[in-house]
C-alpha positions in Angstrom: -74.4 32.5 -24.0 -75.4 32.0 -20.5 -76.5 35.5 -20.0 -79.1 35.4 -22.7 -80.4 32.2 -21.3 -80.8 33.9 -18.0 -82.3 36.6 -19.5 -84.9 34.5 -21.4 -86.0 32.9 -18.4 -86.4 36.1 -16.4 -88.6 37.6 -19.4 -90.4 34.1 -19.3 -91.1 34.3 -15.5 -92.2 38.2 -16.1 -94.8 37.2 -19.0 -95.9 34.0 -16.8 -96.9 36.5 -14.1 -99.4 38.5 -16.5 -101.2 35.4 -17.5 -104.8 35.1 -16.0 -105.5 31.6 -15.6 -108.9 30.5 -15.0 -111.0 30.1 -12.0 -111.8 26.1 -10.9 -115.5 26.6 -11.8 -114.4 28.1 -15.4 -111.9 25.5 -16.2 -114.7 22.7 -14.9 -117.3 24.3 -17.3 -114.9 24.5 -20.1 -113.7 20.8 -19.8 -117.5 19.8 -19.8 -118.1 21.8 -23.0 -114.8 20.2 -24.6 -116.2 16.8 -23.4 -119.6 17.1 -24.7 -118.3 18.3 -27.9 -115.7 15.7 -28.6 -118.8 13.1 -27.5 -121.2 14.5 -30.1 -118.6 14.8 -33.1 -117.3 11.3 -32.5 -120.8 9.8 -32.5 -121.6 12.0 -35.6 -118.5 10.7 -37.5 -119.1 7.2 -36.3 -122.6 7.3 -37.7 -121.3 8.8 -41.2 -118.5 6.3 -41.2 -121.1 3.2 -40.9 -123.1 4.6 -43.5 -120.7 5.2 -46.1 -119.3 1.8 -45.3 -122.8 0.4 -45.8 -123.0 2.5 -49.4 -119.8 1.4 -50.7 -120.6 -2.4 -49.6 -123.8 -2.1 -51.5 -121.9 -0.4 -54.8 -119.4 -3.1 -54.6 -121.7 -6.1 -54.7 
């Protein structure tokens, strides 16, 4: 049992060395893309939500 666990963690260590991590500049650029996308989508969904709420209020009256 413990041998299997040790083998697993050794394999994890080997695989972790193969990972190609992004540079600091790439990471910062990707972060800005994600933040910008989230802001744009949230504004869009907020506008859609308000519009649908007004339409439903008009229909319910």
